[in-house]
C-alpha positions as CSV (number, residue, x, y, z in Angstrom):
1,M,166.1,62.4,90.2
2,Q,168.0,65.7,91.5
3,H,171.0,63.7,92.1
4,I,171.2,62.8,88.5
5,A,170.3,66.1,87.2
6,L,173.2,67.6,89.5
7,Y,175.7,64.8,88.0
8,A,174.8,65.7,84.6
9,G,175.1,69.8,85.0
10,Q,179.3,69.1,85.4
11,D,178.7,68.5,81.3
12,D,179.9,71.1,79.2
13,N,176.4,72.5,79.4
14,Y,172.9,72.1,80.4
15,G,171.6,71.4,77.1
16,Q,174.1,68.6,76.7
17,A,173.0,67.2,80.1
18,E,169.8,67.3,79.4
19,K,170.4,65.2,75.9
20,N,172.3,62.8,77.9
21,I,169.8,62.3,80.7
22,E,167.0,61.4,77.7
23,V,169.5,59.7,75.9
24,Y,170.6,57.0,78.2
25,L,167.9,56.9,80.7
26,R,165.5,57.5,78.4
27,I,163.8,60.2,80.7
28,E,162.6,63.8,79.7
29,A,164.7,66.4,81.2
30,D,164.8,70.0,81.1
31,D,168.2,72.2,81.2
32,S,166.7,74.7,83.0
33,Q,165.7,72.8,85.7
34,I,168.8,71.5,85.6
35,H,170.5,75.0,85.4
36,R,168.6,75.6,88.8
37,I,169.2,72.4,90.3
38,C,173.0,72.9,90.0
39,E,172.8,76.6,90.7
40,H,171.1,75.6,94.6
41,Y,173.3,73.1,95.3
42,G,176.5,74.9,94.3
43,G,175.1,77.7,96.3
44,L,175.2,75.8,99.2
45,L,178.6,74.1,99.0
46,E,180.1,78.1,98.4
47,E,178.2,78.4,101.8
48,Q,180.0,75.5,103.6
49,S,183.4,76.1,101.6
50,V,183.8,79.6,103.5
51,D,182.7,78.4,106.6
52,F,185.5,75.6,106.1
53,D,188.2,78.2,105.1
54,G,187.4,80.2,107.8
55,A,188.1,77.4,110.2
56,A,191.3,76.1,108.6
57,E,192.7,79.4,108.8
58,L,192.3,79.8,112.3
59,K,193.1,76.3,113.2
60,A,196.8,77.0,111.0
61,V,197.1,80.5,112.8
62,Q,196.7,78.9,116.3
63,K,199.2,75.9,115.2
64,M,201.7,78.4,113.7
65,A,201.4,80.5,117.8
66,S,202.2,77.4,119.6
67,L,205.6,77.1,117.3
68,P,208.7,78.7,118.6
69,N,210.3,81.1,116.4
70,E,213.3,78.7,115.7
71,E,211.3,76.0,114.3
72,V,211.4,75.4,110.7
73,V,208.5,74.2,109.3
74,Y,208.3,72.5,105.4
75,A,205.2,72.7,103.5
76,M,203.7,72.8,99.8
77,S,201.1,74.1,98.2
78,D,199.1,74.8,95.2
79,G,197.5,77.7,94.5
80,C,196.6,79.1,98.3
81,Q,197.4,81.5,100.6
82,L,199.1,80.6,103.9
83,P,198.7,82.8,107.1
84,T,202.5,83.1,108.3
85,K,204.1,85.2,110.8
86,E,204.3,87.9,108.2
87,G,200.8,88.1,107.0
88,L,199.2,86.1,103.9
89,T,201.7,84.7,101.3
90,D,200.8,83.0,97.8
């Protein structure tokens, strides 16, 4: 049931998620419970994201350090900062 509440919690609001569960599954749901479940697992995902971001940055810095100064690197990014030899750039 938790995975259903998490999926439904992606709706516009938790009240709408509650109504959708009740209409489609004919199960009583509580919007505050959906909110608590989404907050709990969202927090766990944010913690993992921080660990992942740090590991990715470290790997990028190590890779750049191994490139010769004259090496040309072609890259595309979308809304993130990349570590360069001059520091972080958008």
